[in-house]
FIGU-688529 format. One record per atom (N, C-alpha, C, O, CB): residue number from 1; residue in three letters; chain; atom name; x, y, z. Coordinates in pm, whole numbers, plus 50000, padded with zeros to 5 digits. Atoms other than C-alpha are relative to their C-alpha. Glycine has a CB too. Layout:
REM FIGU-688529
<site num="NUM" residu="ala" chaine="A" atome="CA" X="X" Y="Y" Z="Z"/>
...
***
This chain:
REM FIGU-688529
<site num="1" residu="unk" chaine="A" atome="N" X="50094" Y="50075" Z="50081"/>
<site num="1" residu="unk" chaine="A" atome="CA" X="35880" Y="82742" Z="59316"/>
<site num="1" residu="unk" chaine="A" atome="C" X="49986" Y="50071" Z="49866"/>
<site num="1" residu="unk" chaine="A" atome="O" X="49986" Y="50194" Z="49858"/>
<site num="1" residu="unk" chaine="A" atome="CB" X="49862" Y="49986" Z="50071"/>
<site num="2" residu="unk" chaine="A" atome="N" X="50014" Y="49946" Z="50135"/>
<site num="2" residu="unk" chaine="A" atome="CA" X="35840" Y="82786" Z="58941"/>
<site num="2" residu="unk" chaine="A" atome="C" X="49888" Y="49924" Z="49930"/>
<site num="2" residu="unk" chaine="A" atome="O" X="49877" Y="49803" Z="49946"/>
<site num="2" residu="unk" chaine="A" atome="CB" X="50133" Y="49989" Z="49920"/>
<site num="3" residu="unk" chaine="A" atome="N" X="50110" Y="50064" Z="50074"/>
<site num="3" residu="unk" chaine="A" atome="CA" X="35536" Y="82716" Z="58721"/>
<site num="3" residu="unk" chaine="A" atome="C" X="50009" Y="50038" Z="49854"/>
<site num="3" residu="unk" chaine="A" atome="O" X="50053" Y="50148" Z="49819"/>
<site num="3" residu="unk" chaine="A" atome="CB" X="49861" Y="50041" Z="50059"/>
<site num="4" residu="unk" chaine="A" atome="N" X="50009" Y="49970" Z="50143"/>
<site num="4" residu="unk" chaine="A" atome="CA" X="35495" Y="82693" Z="58347"/>
<site num="4" residu="unk" chaine="A" atome="C" X="49896" Y="49909" Z="49938"/>
<site num="4" residu="unk" chaine="A" atome="O" X="49868" Y="49800" Z="49989"/>
<site num="4" residu="unk" chaine="A" atome="CB" X="50138" Y="49982" Z="49930"/>
<site num="5" residu="unk" chaine="A" atome="N" X="50103" Y="50077" Z="50070"/>
<site num="5" residu="unk" chaine="A" atome="CA" X="35232" Y="82570" Z="58107"/>
<site num="5" residu="unk" chaine="A" atome="C" X="50064" Y="49903" Z="49902"/>
<site num="5" residu="unk" chaine="A" atome="O" X="50165" Y="49933" Z="49839"/>
<site num="5" residu="unk" chaine="A" atome="CB" X="49902" Y="50095" Z="49926"/>
<site num="6" residu="unk" chaine="A" atome="N" X="49955" Y="50101" Z="50095"/>
<site num="6" residu="unk" chaine="A" atome="CA" X="35280" Y="82256" Z="57903"/>
<site num="6" residu="unk" chaine="A" atome="C" X="49909" Y="50003" Z="49879"/>
<site num="6" residu="unk" chaine="A" atome="O" X="49791" Y="50036" Z="49890"/>
<site num="6" residu="unk" chaine="A" atome="CB" X="50002" Y="49859" Z="50065"/>
<site num="7" residu="unk" chaine="A" atome="N" X="50087" Y="50006" Z="50118"/>
<site num="7" residu="unk" chaine="A" atome="CA" X="35155" Y="82218" Z="57548"/>
<site num="7" residu="unk" chaine="A" atome="C" X="49897" Y="49889" Z="50015"/>
<site num="7" residu="unk" chaine="A" atome="O" X="49916" Y="49794" Z="50092"/>
<site num="7" residu="unk" chaine="A" atome="CB" X="50084" Y="49977" Z="49872"/>
<site num="8" residu="unk" chaine="A" atome="N" X="50109" Y="50098" Z="49989"/>
<site num="8" residu="unk" chaine="A" atome="CA" X="34834" Y="82021" Z="57500"/>
<site num="8" residu="unk" chaine="A" atome="C" X="50044" Y="49860" Z="49958"/>
<site num="8" residu="unk" chaine="A" atome="O" X="49988" Y="49761" Z="50005"/>
<site num="8" residu="unk" chaine="A" atome="CB" X="49882" Y="50044" Z="49916"/>
<site num="9" residu="unk" chaine="A" atome="N" X="49957" Y="50131" Z="50046"/>
<site num="9" residu="unk" chaine="A" atome="CA" X="35020" Y="81740" Z="57323"/>
<site num="9" residu="unk" chaine="A" atome="C" X="50116" Y="49943" Z="50082"/>
<site num="9" residu="unk" chaine="A" atome="O" X="50183" Y="49850" Z="50037"/>
<site num="9" residu="unk" chaine="A" atome="CB" X="50041" Y="50008" Z="49855"/>
<site num="10" residu="unk" chaine="A" atome="N" X="49894" Y="50050" Z="49913"/>
<site num="10" residu="unk" chaine="A" atome="CA" X="35265" Y="81686" Z="57612"/>
<site num="10" residu="unk" chaine="A" atome="C" X="49956" Y="49869" Z="50066"/>
<site num="10" residu="unk" chaine="A" atome="O" X="49840" Y="49855" Z="50106"/>
<site num="10" residu="unk" chaine="A" atome="CB" X="50037" Y="50105" Z="50108"/>
<site num="11" residu="unk" chaine="A" atome="N" X="50027" Y="50126" Z="49931"/>
<site num="11" residu="unk" chaine="A" atome="CA" X="35287" Y="81335" Z="57757"/>
<site num="11" residu="unk" chaine="A" atome="C" X="50036" Y="50021" Z="50147"/>
<site num="11" residu="unk" chaine="A" atome="O" X="50150" Y="49997" Z="50187"/>
<site num="11" residu="unk" chaine="A" atome="CB" X="50082" Y="49880" Z="49936"/>
<site num="12" residu="unk" chaine="A" atome="N" X="49977" Y="49960" Z="49860"/>
<site num="12" residu="unk" chaine="A" atome="CA" X="35250" Y="81440" Z="58122"/>
<site num="12" residu="unk" chaine="A" atome="C" X="50053" Y="49884" Z="50084"/>
<site num="12" residu="unk" chaine="A" atome="O" X="50133" Y="49905" Z="50175"/>
<site num="12" residu="unk" chaine="A" atome="CB" X="49871" Y="50054" Z="50061"/>
<site num="13" residu="unk" chaine="A" atome="N" X="49956" Y="50115" Z="49922"/>
<site num="13" residu="unk" chaine="A" atome="CA" X="35303" Y="81088" Z="58255"/>
<site num="13" residu="unk" chaine="A" atome="C" X="50144" Y="49960" Z="49970"/>
<site num="13" residu="unk" chaine="A" atome="O" X="50198" Y="49873" Z="50039"/>
<site num="13" residu="unk" chaine="A" atome="CB" X="49908" Y="49883" Z="49975"/>
<site num="14" residu="unk" chaine="A" atome="N" X="49863" Y="50035" Z="50037"/>
<site num="14" residu="unk" chaine="A" atome="CA" X="35648" Y="81073" Z="58088"/>
<site num="14" residu="unk" chaine="A" atome="C" X="50098" Y="50115" Z="50021"/>
<site num="14" residu="unk" chaine="A" atome="O" X="50210" Y="50111" Z="49969"/>
<site num="14" residu="unk" chaine="A" atome="CB" X="50004" Y="49954" Z="49856"/>
<site num="15" residu="unk" chaine="A" atome="N" X="49912" Y="49887" Z="49972"/>
<site num="15" residu="unk" chaine="A" atome="CA" X="35794" Y="81404" Z="58212"/>
<site num="15" residu="unk" chaine="A" atome="C" X="50112" Y="49955" Z="50091"/>
<site num="15" residu="unk" chaine="A" atome="O" X="50089" Y="49883" Z="50188"/>
<site num="15" residu="unk" chaine="A" atome="CB" X="49921" Y="50118" Z="50064"/>
<site num="16" residu="unk" chaine="A" atome="N" X="49883" Y="50036" Z="49919"/>
<site num="16" residu="unk" chaine="A" atome="CA" X="36146" Y="81365" Z="58353"/>
<site num="16" residu="unk" chaine="A" atome="C" X="50076" Y="50126" Z="50035"/>
<site num="16" residu="unk" chaine="A" atome="O" X="50081" Y="50221" Z="49957"/>
<site num="16" residu="unk" chaine="A" atome="CB" X="50091" Y="49900" Z="49925"/>
<site num="17" residu="unk" chaine="A" atome="N" X="49920" Y="49885" Z="49957"/>
<site num="17" residu="unk" chaine="A" atome="CA" X="36362" Y="81606" Z="58549"/>
<site num="17" residu="unk" chaine="A" atome="C" X="50128" Y="49948" Z="50064"/>
<site num="17" residu="unk" chaine="A" atome="O" X="50128" Y="49845" Z="50131"/>
<site num="17" residu="unk" chaine="A" atome="CB" X="49921" Y="50090" Z="50098"/>
<site num="18" residu="unk" chaine="A" atome="N" X="49873" Y="50035" Z="49937"/>
<site num="18" residu="unk" chaine="A" atome="CA" X="36726" Y="81594" Z="58656"/>
<site num="18" residu="unk" chaine="A" atome="C" X="50075" Y="50128" Z="50032"/>
<site num="18" residu="unk" chaine="A" atome="O" X="50057" Y="50231" Z="49967"/>
<site num="18" residu="unk" chaine="A" atome="CB" X="50085" Y="49906" Z="49908"/>
<site num="19" residu="unk" chaine="A" atome="N" X="49921" Y="49884" Z="49962"/>
<site num="19" residu="unk" chaine="A" atome="CA" X="36965" Y="81831" Z="58829"/>
<site num="19" residu="unk" chaine="A" atome="C" X="50146" Y="49959" Z="50000"/>
<site num="19" residu="unk" chaine="A" atome="O" X="50184" Y="49859" Z="50060"/>
<site num="19" residu="unk" chaine="A" atome="CB" X="49955" Y="50056" Z="50138"/>
<site num="20" residu="unk" chaine="A" atome="N" X="49856" Y="50028" Z="50008"/>
<site num="20" residu="unk" chaine="A" atome="CA" X="37337" Y="81843" Z="58754"/>
<site num="20" residu="unk" chaine="A" atome="C" X="50075" Y="50131" Z="50009"/>
<site num="20" residu="unk" chaine="A" atome="O" X="50051" Y="50222" Z="49929"/>
<site num="20" residu="unk" chaine="A" atome="CB" X="50036" Y="49923" Z="49870"/>
<site num="21" residu="unk" chaine="A" atome="N" X="49921" Y="49879" Z="49978"/>
<site num="21" residu="unk" chaine="A" atome="CA" X="37581" Y="82106" Z="58879"/>
<site num="21" residu="unk" chaine="A" atome="C" X="49911" Y="50124" Z="50016"/>
<site num="21" residu="unk" chaine="A" atome="O" X="49945" Y="50232" Z="49966"/>
<site num="21" residu="unk" chaine="A" atome="CB" X="50097" Y="50020" Z="49884"/>
<site num="22" residu="unk" chaine="A" atome="N" X="50088" Y="49887" Z="49975"/>
<site num="22" residu="unk" chaine="A" atome="CA" X="37291" Y="82327" Z="58989"/>
<site num="22" residu="unk" chaine="A" atome="C" X="49910" Y="50037" Z="49884"/>
<site num="22" residu="unk" chaine="A" atome="O" X="49838" Y="50137" Z="49891"/>
<site num="22" residu="unk" chaine="A" atome="CB" X="50079" Y="50116" Z="50037"/>
<site num="23" residu="unk" chaine="A" atome="N" X="50084" Y="49972" Z="50117"/>
<site num="23" residu="unk" chaine="A" atome="CA" X="37119" Y="82313" Z="58649"/>
<site num="23" residu="unk" chaine="A" atome="C" X="49888" Y="49897" Z="49993"/>
<site num="23" residu="unk" chaine="A" atome="O" X="49913" Y="49776" Z="49987"/>
<site num="23" residu="unk" chaine="A" atome="CB" X="50084" Y="49998" Z="49867"/>
<site num="24" residu="unk" chaine="A" atome="N" X="50116" Y="50087" Z="50009"/>
<site num="24" residu="unk" chaine="A" atome="CA" X="36767" Y="82171" Z="58636"/>
<site num="24" residu="unk" chaine="A" atome="C" X="49963" Y="49982" Z="49853"/>
<site num="24" residu="unk" chaine="A" atome="O" X="49943" Y="50079" Z="49781"/>
<site num="24" residu="unk" chaine="A" atome="CB" X="49880" Y="50057" Z="50080"/>
<site num="25" residu="unk" chaine="A" atome="N" X="50041" Y="50031" Z="50137"/>
<site num="25" residu="unk" chaine="A" atome="CA" X="36679" Y="81997" Z="58310"/>
<site num="25" residu="unk" chaine="A" atome="C" X="49869" Y="49923" Z="50006"/>
<site num="25" residu="unk" chaine="A" atome="O" X="49861" Y="49817" Z="50068"/>
<site num="25" residu="unk" chaine="A" atome="CB" X="50110" Y="49918" Z="49925"/>
<site num="26" residu="unk" chaine="A" atome="N" X="50132" Y="50065" Z="50003"/>
<site num="26" residu="unk" chaine="A" atome="CA" X="36314" Y="81908" Z="58247"/>
<site num="26" residu="unk" chaine="A" atome="C" X="49975" Y="49955" Z="49856"/>
<site num="26" residu="unk" chaine="A" atome="O" X="49984" Y="50035" Z="49763"/>
<site num="26" residu="unk" chaine="A" atome="CB" X="49886" Y="50097" Z="50050"/>
<site num="27" residu="unk" chaine="A" atome="N" X="50028" Y="50056" Z="50132"/>
<site num="27" residu="unk" chaine="A" atome="CA" X="36230" Y="81679" Z="57954"/>
<site num="27" residu="unk" chaine="A" atome="C" X="49852" Y="49969" Z="49991"/>
<site num="27" residu="unk" chaine="A" atome="O" X="49799" Y="49893" Z="50072"/>
<site num="27" residu="unk" chaine="A" atome="CB" X="50086" Y="49872" Z="49973"/>
<site num="28" residu="unk" chaine="A" atome="N" X="50144" Y="50019" Z="50019"/>
<site num="28" residu="unk" chaine="A" atome="CA" X="35872" Y="81689" Z="57827"/>
<site num="28" residu="unk" chaine="A" atome="C" X="49978" Y="49943" Z="49861"/>
<site num="28" residu="unk" chaine="A" atome="O" X="49981" Y="50017" Z="49763"/>
<site num="28" residu="unk" chaine="A" atome="CB" X="49922" Y="50136" Z="50019"/>
<site num="29" residu="unk" chaine="A" atome="N" X="50026" Y="50056" Z="50133"/>
<site num="29" residu="unk" chaine="A" atome="CA" X="35802" Y="81444" Z="57543"/>
<site num="29" residu="unk" chaine="A" atome="C" X="49862" Y="50040" Z="49951"/>
<site num="29" residu="unk" chaine="A" atome="O" X="49769" Y="50058" Z="50030"/>
<site num="29" residu="unk" chaine="A" atome="CB" X="50012" Y="49847" Z="50003"/>
<site num="30" residu="unk" chaine="A" atome="N" X="50128" Y="49963" Z="50061"/>
<site num="30" residu="unk" chaine="A" atome="CA" X="35523" Y="81534" Z="57301"/>
<site num="30" residu="unk" chaine="A" atome="C" X="49950" Y="49886" Z="49914"/>
<site num="30" residu="unk" chaine="A" atome="O" X="50028" Y="49808" Z="49860"/>
<site num="30" residu="unk" chaine="A" atome="CB" X="50014" Y="50130" Z="49916"/>
<site num="31" residu="unk" chaine="A" atome="N" X="50060" Y="50097" Z="50091"/>
<site num="31" residu="unk" chaine="A" atome="CA" X="35281" Y="81315" Z="57112"/>
<site num="31" residu="unk" chaine="A" atome="C" X="50022" Y="50048" Z="49858"/>
<site num="31" residu="unk" chaine="A" atome="O" X="50013" Y="50167" Z="49829"/>
<site num="31" residu="unk" chaine="A" atome="CB" X="49849" Y="49981" Z="50030"/>
<site num="32" residu="unk" chaine="A" atome="N" X="49980" Y="49963" Z="50140"/>
<site num="32" residu="unk" chaine="A" atome="CA" X="35352" Y="81305" Z="56742"/>
<site num="32" residu="unk" chaine="A" atome="C" X="49865" Y="50034" Z="49937"/>
<site num="32" residu="unk" chaine="A" atome="O" X="49767" Y="49962" Z="49955"/>
<site num="32" residu="unk" chaine="A" atome="CB" X="50069" Y="49886" Z="49922"/>
<site num="33" residu="unk" chaine="A" atome="N" X="50121" Y="49961" Z="50070"/>
<site num="33" residu="unk" chaine="A" atome="CA" X="35094" Y="81486" Z="56535"/>
<site num="33" residu="unk" chaine="A" atome="C" X="49999" Y="49928" Z="49866"/>
<site num="33" residu="unk" chaine="A" atome="O" X="50090" Y="49945" Z="49784"/>
<site num="33" residu="unk" chaine="A" atome="CB" X="49992" Y="50157" Z="49981"/>
<site num="34" residu="unk" chaine="A" atome="N" X="50009" Y="50074" Z="50126"/>
<site num="34" residu="unk" chaine="A" atome="CA" X="34981" Y="81261" Z="56253"/>
<site num="34" residu="unk" chaine="A" atome="C" X="49952" Y="50093" Z="49891"/>
<site num="34" residu="unk" chaine="A" atome="O" X="49847" Y="50156" Z="49903"/>
<site num="34" residu="unk" chaine="A" atome="CB" X="49906" Y="49878" Z="50013"/>
<site num="35" residu="unk" chaine="A" atome="N" X="50037" Y="49916" Z="50114"/>
<site num="35" residu="unk" chaine="A" atome="CA" X="34974" Y="81446" Z="55925"/>
<site num="35" residu="unk" chaine="A" atome="C" X="49911" Y="49919" Z="49906"/>
<site num="35" residu="unk" chaine="A" atome="O" X="49932" Y="49799" Z="49888"/>
<site num="35" residu="unk" chaine="A" atome="CB" X="50127" Y="50053" Z="49926"/>
<site num="36" residu="unk" chaine="A" atome="N" X="50086" Y="50073" Z="50093"/>
<site num="36" residu="unk" chaine="A" atome="CA" X="34700" Y="81356" Z="55680"/>
<site num="36" residu="unk" chaine="A" atome="C" X="50081" Y="49952" Z="49879"/>
<site num="36" residu="unk" chaine="A" atome="O" X="50172" Y="50020" Z="49831"/>
<site num="36" residu="unk" chaine="A" atome="CB" X="49882" Y="50089" Z="49953"/>
<site num="37" residu="unk" chaine="A" atome="N" X="49929" Y="50058" Z="50114"/>
<site num="37" residu="unk" chaine="A" atome="CA" X="34817" Y="81132" Z="55400"/>
<site num="37" residu="unk" chaine="A" atome="C" X="49958" Y="50070" Z="49871"/>
<site num="37" residu="unk" chaine="A" atome="O" X="49839" Y="50087" Z="49845"/>
<site num="37" residu="unk" chaine="A" atome="CB" X="49971" Y="49847" Z="49990"/>
<site num="38" residu="unk" chaine="A" atome="N" X="50028" Y="49929" Z="50125"/>
<site num="38" residu="unk" chaine="A" atome="CA" X="34845" Y="81315" Z="55067"/>
<site num="38" residu="unk" chaine="A" atome="C" X="50019" Y="49902" Z="49885"/>
<site num="38" residu="unk" chaine="A" atome="O" X="50122" Y="49836" Z="49874"/>
<site num="38" residu="unk" chaine="A" atome="CB" X="50093" Y="50125" Z="49984"/>
<site num="39" residu="unk" chaine="A" atome="N" X="49993" Y="50090" Z="50115"/>
<site num="39" residu="unk" chaine="A" atome="CA" X="34771" Y="81118" Z="54751"/>
<site num="39" residu="unk" chaine="A" atome="C" X="49980" Y="50080" Z="49873"/>
<site num="39" residu="unk" chaine="A" atome="O" X="49896" Y="50169" Z="49867"/>
<site num="39" residu="unk" chaine="A" atome="CB" X="49895" Y="49888" Z="50011"/>
<site num="40" residu="unk" chaine="A" atome="N" X="50014" Y="49936" Z="50131"/>
<site num="40" residu="unk" chaine="A" atome="CA" X="34815" Y="81228" Z="54392"/>
<site num="40" residu="unk" chaine="A" atome="C" X="49899" Y="49919" Z="49918"/>
<site num="40" residu="unk" chaine="A" atome="O" X="49906" Y="49796" Z="49912"/>
<site num="40" residu="unk" chaine="A" atome="CB" X="50139" Y="50009" Z="49926"/>
<site num="41" residu="unk" chaine="A" atome="N" X="50101" Y="50066" Z="50083"/>
<site num="41" residu="unk" chaine="A" atome="CA" X="34520" Y="81151" Z="54165"/>
<site num="41" residu="unk" chaine="A" atome="C" X="50012" Y="50056" Z="49859"/>
<site num="41" residu="unk" chaine="A" atome="O" X="50001" Y="50177" Z="49837"/>
<site num="41" residu="unk" chaine="A" atome="CB" X="49854" Y="50021" Z="50058"/>
<site num="42" residu="unk" chaine="A" atome="N" X="49990" Y="49958" Z="50140"/>
<site num="42" residu="unk" chaine="A" atome="CA" X="34564" Y="81159" Z="53790"/>
<site num="42" residu="unk" chaine="A" atome="C" X="49860" Y="50019" Z="49941"/>
<site num="42" residu="unk" chaine="A" atome="O" X="49770" Y="49938" Z="49961"/>
<site num="42" residu="unk" chaine="A" atome="CB" X="50079" Y="49896" Z="49917"/>
<site num="43" residu="unk" chaine="A" atome="N" X="50129" Y="49971" Z="50064"/>
<site num="43" residu="unk" chaine="A" atome="CA" X="34281" Y="81317" Z="53595"/>
<site num="43" residu="unk" chaine="A" atome="C" X="50023" Y="50003" Z="49849"/>
<site num="43" residu="unk" chaine="A" atome="O" X="50104" Y="50080" Z="49798"/>
<site num="43" residu="unk" chaine="A" atome="CB" X="49940" Y="50137" Z="50050"/>
<site num="44" residu="unk" chaine="A" atome="N" X="49988" Y="50002" Z="50146"/>
<site num="44" residu="unk" chaine="A" atome="CA" X="34244" Y="81231" Z="53230"/>
<site num="44" residu="unk" chaine="A" atome="C" X="49874" Y="50060" Z="49940"/>
<site num="44" residu="unk" chaine="A" atome="O" X="49764" Y="50043" Z="49992"/>
<site num="44" residu="unk" chaine="A" atome="CB" X="50024" Y="49856" Z="49946"/>
<site num="45" residu="unk" chaine="A" atome="N" X="50121" Y="49938" Z="50053"/>
<site num="45" residu="unk" chaine="A" atome="CA" X="34017" Y="81422" Z="53007"/>
<site num="45" residu="unk" chaine="A" atome="C" X="50013" Y="50046" Z="49860"/>
<site num="45" residu="unk" chaine="A" atome="O" X="49918" Y="50100" Z="49804"/>
<site num="45" residu="unk" chaine="A" atome="CB" X="49960" Y="50113" Z="50081"/>
***
């Protein structure tokens, strides 16, 4: 048995695992972090 921690933004319900030729591959998709929108504001003076 092996345990490991998942990041907080992991989509736990979409985790997939497969084994091929004795190699276990675990796929853990993450939620995309939305970056704040940056807007340029012109200042005249």
